[in-house]
N, C-alpha and C positions, 0 to 999 in steps of 0.2 A: 285730201283724201278723201275718197268714194264713200256716202253713208250707209252704202248695202253691198251686199255680196250674194255670188249664187249659191244654193245648196243642191248637191247629188238629192235626185230622186228617181224611184224606179221609171216610171212612166211621163211625168210630167215634170217644171220645172219650180225648184223653191228659191224663193226671195228670203233673204234676213234684211233687214234696215233698221238705221238705228238714228237716235237722235238727242241732243239735250232736253227738248221739249218734244211734247206730242206733234205738235206741227211741224215742227224738223224732221220727226220720224217718218210721220205722213208723207212729208214733200220728197224725201229720200226713198221710201217706195213706189213713188209715182216714178221718179229718176231711171230706180232701176227696171221699172216694168217697161221701160221705152228702149234701156241697152238692151233689152231681151229682144223688142221688134225691130230696130234697127240698127245699123253702126253709119258713123257720119255726122258732122258737126250740124247742130241745128241751131239754126239763126231764132231768135226768139223775135222775129217780125208781127207776129199776130199775137192778139189776146183775145183770152176767152175767160166766162165765167163761169164758175162750177158749184152748186149748191145741192147738196145730198144731207139727208137725215138718216138717223135709225134708232134702234132703242137701247142699242150698247155698243163700246166702241169695235170690239169685233166685227159688228154689222155695218158699222162706219166705215171702217178699213174697203171692207169688201164691197161697198158701195161706191164707194170714190174710186177705187182702182176700175172697177167694171163699167162705172161713168166716163172714165178716160178712154177705156179700151174702145166703148159705144163713138167719140168723137172722133177715134184713129178710123173706126168701121166704114162711118158714113160719111165724115169728110174728109179723110186722108189726112188728117192731123197728127205731126210727130210735137210731142214739148222736150224742152230742154228747162225750163224755170220755173217755178212754182212756189207761189204765197199763199201757205194755208193758214187757215184760224178755225179752230176747234174750238167749239161751245156745248156750255151743259144747258139743256133745257130748262123747261120748269120747274121748280121746287115740289111743286105739288102735282098728285096724276104720278103716272110711270115713267120714268126716267126717260128724257129724250137727249139724242145728241144731235147737233146742226155742224156740216163742214161748210164753209164757204171759201172760195179760192178763187184766185188771178191765176190761171196755166199760160204760160209764153211759148211758143214757138211756131210752126211754119209746115204748108203741104207737103207731103212726103215728094220727093223727086230722085227717079232711079241715077239720074247723074250723079245727084249727090250722094242719097244714101243707100245704102247695102241692108235689104231686108233682111233678117238675120232667121227668124221664126213665126209663125202665126201663132200668136196667145189668143186664145179662147175665151176665156173667162179667169178671174180668182175666185177661188173655190174656201168652202170651210173647213177643208180636210187638211188637218196640223195648222190650222191657223193660230196663232199666239201671239200674244199682248203683255209685254211686261214692264214693269218699270225697276230699274235696278237702283239701289242708294249705292254712289262713289265718290269719295271725299266729300261729303256730305251735299252732294248734288243727287237729282234724279237725273237716270240715262234711259229710254226708251227701246226696249226691242221689241220689234215686229216681227213676225216671221209668217209668211204666206204663200201656197201652192198656184201654181195657174197651169188651168188647162192647156195642153199644148194640141 
């Protein structure tokens, strides 16, 4: 089962992603992003390391998705597998969050991948991050709107 689904939105595209952990929810949001961009099998032959920081989790989600869009726009890379680790920063001073990830994919190939739509950016419009308790465990639910 996919860990994401698309939401109706007036002019843009909404995405809802979930996961048993925050790491998994962020990975599923990334998988949903690339399902919006292209269709077709993406072979995880190339590995890229991604690091982003933010002052809160919502900002971290937007930075994460926009960094992946940057890699697609500048390097032509599509990704299909994501190993995400989120860290809470220093306990003193303002809160900080850090995401470190290994992402796996390949260069977009028109013979293999059908471009679905141009995604310009992840936005703060309608951005939500929730943790829901289900049977004694936490499940994270993320909602983000992409400017297309």
